[in-house]
N, C-alpha and C positions, 0 to 999 in steps of 0.2 A: 797426641792426646786428644781425647774426645770430651766434649763438654755436653752433658744433657740439659737441654732446654725444657723446662716444665711449662707446658701450655695450661692456661686457666681452664678449669672445669666448665663444660657447657652447662647453662642453666637447665634445671629439671623441667621447667615449664616456662610458658610465655610470660613476659612481664605483665603486671597487671594494668589493666586499662580502666580509665575512670567509668567507662561504660558497663564494666563487669559488676560493680557495685549497683548500677542502675538495674541491670538485668536481673540481679539476685533479688532486689526489691520488688520489681515488677513480677517476677515469679512468685514471691511470697503472696502478693495480692491475688494473682491468678489462682494459686492453689488453694488459698483461703475461700475462694468463690467457687471451687470445684472445676476449674479449668486446667488443662495441661500446661506445663511449663513451656517457655519458649527457649529455644537454643540461641537465638541472637534477636536483637531488636530489629523490627521492620524498617525499611526505608519509608520516607514519607516526605511530603513537601512541607512548608513551613505552615503555621496555623493560619497565617494570613491568606494563603492561597486557596484554602477552602476544601481541599481534598483529604484532609485528616492529618493531624500531627502523629508523630511516632507513637505516643501513648494511647491516642485514640485507636489507632491501628492494632496496638498490642492489646487493647482491651475490647476490641469490636465485638468478639464472639461472647462477650459478657453483656452486651447490649448497651455499651457506652457510646454516645454520640459526641460528647463534648468534654475536653479535659482542660481545666484551668490551672492556675498555680498551686491551688490547695485540693481540689477534688475532681472526681470524674462523675458525669452525669448522662442518663439516658431514660428511656422509658422504664419505669419501675426499678431503677437502680441509681443509687446515688452513695458515693464513698469518698472519704479523705484518702489520697494516695501518699502523702509526704514526699512527693518528688518535686516540690516547687523549685528547688535550686537547679535541677536538671532542666525543667521546662523553660526557666529563665535563660539558661546557658543555651539552650537549643533555639530559643526564640532569637537570641543575640547572635546566631550563627556559630557557634562554637564547635558543633558537630556536623560539619559539611558532608561527613561520609554517610550520614543518615537521610540526606535529601535524595529523593527520587529524581531521575531525569537529569542529573548533574554530570 
């Protein structure tokens, strides 16, 4: 007698990552300001090391020089980004995969 074993179906797509939502939100800001969307968040150092945080690098072609918990600022550009929770988590080291040189 043969018994058929049913294997679970493979997922249709990769499981969602907390960074997926952040990337979608970054892309909404970029598109609203006339820039191309990103396919992934750039790697960066921590904000304390001075070479640019992830969001500074994601927005640098928009003229952004500094990103804090509420907004992004540069020459002739200033806007609220709504990504404060992500920035706090990044600063707390919760996204080590986004740090360059690690």
